[in-house]
N, C-alpha and C positions, 0 to 999 in steps of 0.2 A: 468262250472259254477263258478263265482267268489264269494268272501265272502259276498259282498253286496247283490247279488241275493239270496244266500243261507239264509242269515240273514232275508231278507225280507220274504221269504217263511216260515221260522220258526215262525217269529213274527205273521204272519197272521193266524196261527193255534191256536184256543182256547185251553188253557191247564190249566185253573184255577179250573175246576171241574173234568176233566179227562185229563191225560197226554198221553193217548193211541195213539191218532192221531199224536201228535208231536213226540212221540217215534217211530211210524211207519215211519214217514218222515226221521228221523235220521237214523234208521236202513236201510231203502231202499237206501238212499243216500250213506251210507258207503259201502253197498254191490255193488252198481253200480259203484262207483268211486274209490274203493280201492280193492285190491286183498288180503284181510286180513280175519282173523278169527273174525266174528261178532256174538255176543251172546245177548240174551234177557232173563233176569231172571224173576222170579215171585214175585219180591219185591212188597209189597203193595197188595191191592186187585185187582180184575180183572179190575176195573174201571181205575186204575192207569197205567196198561200196562207194568210195569216192567222197570228196568234199562237197558240201552243199553251200551254194553261194546265191544270194539274192540282192537285187539292186532296185532302188527307187530314187526318183528325182534326178536332177542334172545340174551341172555347174562346173566351174573350174576347180573348186575344192571338194574333196570327198572325205567322209568320216566312216570308218569301218568298225563295226561291232563284231569282234572275233572271239571264237571259243572252240571247243572240241567236244565230241560226243563219244569218244572211247573212254574206258575206265581201266584201272588196274584190276587184276583178278580179285574177286570177292572172297571173303572168309566163308567157310561152310555155313555159318549162322545167317549169312545174307542171301543164301540160296533157298528156294522154296522147299527143296527136299531135306535141307539140313537145319531149318529154322525151328526154334521153339516158339510157342505162343508167347507174346509179350503182354504181360498183365497190365503194364502201365501205358499201353498204347491205346489212344482214342479210336484209331482206325488202322487196320493192318490189311495188306493185300499181298498174297504170295503166289497167286496162280499164273503169273506172267513171267516167271523165271527168277527175278530178284524180289526179295522181301522189301516192301515199302511201308513205312509206319509214319503216322502223324501223332505226335505226343504233345501234351500240354505241359509246359514247364515255365514256372514263374509268370503265369498269366499269358504266355505266348504259345502258339501252336508251332511246332517244329517238325520238319520233314526229315526222316531218316531213311537211308538206303544207299547202296553202292552208287556213287556218282552224284549224290545230292549236293555235295559241296564242290567236288572236283569232277566235272563242273556243269552238270546238267541243269542244276538250279539256275546258274548264271546264264546258260544258253537259253532256257525258257524265258528268263527276264529280258534277254536281248531280243528274242523273237517277238515278244509282246511290245517292247519298245519300238522295234522296227515296224510292226503292224500299225501302231498308233501315231507314228511320227509323220509330220508334214515338213520335210526338210527343205531348207533354202538352197542347198547344194545337192550333191549325190550322197546317198546313204547306202552303205553296203553292210549286209549281214553275211557272215561266213562261219561255218562250223566245220572243223577239220577232223580227219581221221589220223590215227597213228601218233598222237601226241605223247602217249605214255611209253612209246617204244622208239622215240627218237625223232618223230616228225616235228615236235616242238617241245618246249619245256617252260615251266613257270615256277618261280619261287613262291613261298607261302607268305607273301606280304600284301598289303592293300595300299600301296603308294601309287601316285600318278607319275608316269615316266614320260619324258620328252624324247627319249631315244631307246632303241632296242638293238641288242646285239644280233648278229647273224651267225651262221655256222658254216664253215668250210671244212669238209672232211676229205682227206686225201690219202693216197697210198704211195709210199716210197718203196720202189722195187730195186733190189740189188742182184745183179747177175754175176756168177763166178764160173769156175770150172771144177767139176767133181774129180776127186782123187782119193786114193786110200789114205786113211788118217795116219797110217804109219809112214807115209811119204807126203807130208802136207805141201812141200815145195813143188810137188808135181801138179798141184791144182791151184785154184784161186778161190779163197774163202769168201763166199758171199756174205756171211754173217759179219766178218771183219769190215767189209765195205759198208754194210748197213749200219754198223756201229759208228763208222766215221760220219755217215750221214746223220745219225742221231746226234752226234756232237755238234754238227752244224745247226740242227734244230734247237738244241739246248742253248746255243749262244745267241739266238735271235731275240731282238727286243719285241715285247708284246705290242701289238697295234694299239694306238690310243688317239683320242680326239676330244673336242669340247663341243657340246651342244647346248645352246642357250645358257651358258655359264656353268654347266655341269660337266665334270670330267668323266669320260667313259673309257674304260681300259679293257681291252680284249685279252686273249690268252692264246698260248700255243703249247700243246702237250703231246708227247708220244704216248699212245694208249694201248697199242697191241704190237706184238712182234711174232712172226712165224718163219721158221726156216730149218733146213736140215732134213735128211731122209733116214739117217741111221747113225748109230753112235760111232761107227768106224769109217764114216765117209765125210770127206771135206765137202761142205754144202755148196751146191751150185746155184741156189736161189734163196732169197730171204726177203720178206715183205714187212713193212712197218706201217702202222696206221697212225695218222696225225690228226688230232682234233684241234681246230682253230676257231676261236670265237672272235668274229670280225666286228669292226665298228665302221660307221659311215665314213667312206672316203679313204680308209686305211686297210691295208692287208700286210701280213708278214711276208717277207720275200722268201717263201719256201722253195722257190725254184733254185735257190743257191745249193741245194743238196745235189743237184746235177753236176756240180763241180767235182764231185767224187767220181772217179772212174767206175764205169759199169752201173751207175745208179740213175734211175729215171723217176719222175714224179708225175702223178696223175690225180686230178680232182674227181672225187666220187660224188660229192654233194656240195651244193653252194646255195644256202638259204640266206638271202640278203639282209643286211641290217636296215633299220629304219630310223629316221630322225625327223623331229618337228622343226619347221623353220618359221613358225608363226607364234611368237611369244604371247601375243594377246589371246590367241585361242587357248594356249596352254594354261594361262592364268585363269581363264574362265572355267576350264575343266577342273582345275584344282579347287577353285572357289566352290563350285557345285559339289564336288566330292566332300569337301570339308563341311559344307552345310548339311549334307545328308548324314554324315557321321555324327555331327552335333545333335541332330534330331534323334538319332538312334542311341545317343549316349555311348558311343564307341570311340576308340582312339582315333584321333584325327590322322588322315593320310599324310605321309610325307611327300616330298617331291624329289625328282632326280632321275636316275637311270638304274634299271635292274641289273644286278651283278651276274645272274646266271641265265636268265630267260632267253629263249630263242623263239622267234615267230616263224611259222611256215611261210612258204612263198605264196603270198596272196596276189592273184592277178589284179592289176591295178589299171584304172583309167584316170587321167588327170592327176592332181596333186593330193596326196593323203597327208594330213597333218601329223599322223603317227603319234598321237598322245594316247597312252594306254593306262587303264586302271589295272595295276599289276596284282594278280592274285586270283586263284580259281574260284574262291568262295564268293 
């Protein structure tokens, strides 16, 4: 099976509500076409089906080909029941849930369908590359669930990154004492305490570091707040969500919010950042990427660090150079 056929099969499988069937397809293909260790974890709930990870080769250094097989909800025209016949399509299939079309444009055949660019086409390419590779070290293939709903993220660029931000999500909880709003001094206002904690967060410096000469800056932001039970009651509880984009070796000192009386801080999610410590390897990856772009007459990839992307927590053995071609397409 070539990459086009594999991509077509993957794109045809609905995976905006459940990734399980698409994950089954990836796992079965890897078991059939490679003689490697293939595992399926229990990430997410049962509906998601878990991440698919395969490994081959061994050595001190590891290289990971990472993608995701979930997609954002499709337009009605991309569903079998809501699609019109495409007159300009060379080949169209719609009996598997998603409409998949192959069209000829400017002499090229292009594949259209929900997830063809973001990012089942790239997952298919990674699967075929993994199958054909004879690595000198360890080669890892991983396709994740839940990327489109916070498991991971990716900006729409095609640069080569030597570092990758992580994400630490946390909750700041403020406790108070309820009272009638007509007698506010009889209680302790949890929202006021939460507001003081928000001021602490606002004054924190963003985490920052340097990787192979490139500056990587994280961020800290309050993104949600919930508190109070009625318009005439002094609130006894208030919770604040904090989103932090972490960088290798640096974290914002969010525990400072606990200096506010009645406030506690708990980490809900911690996806680690990654960094490349092998400059020669990074240069080789960038040279290959630029060569391919030159052959395809497309814009040459840049280099540096992605500003928004977050990688999910990939189980690792050994050292991973962590050079990434940024972009779902």
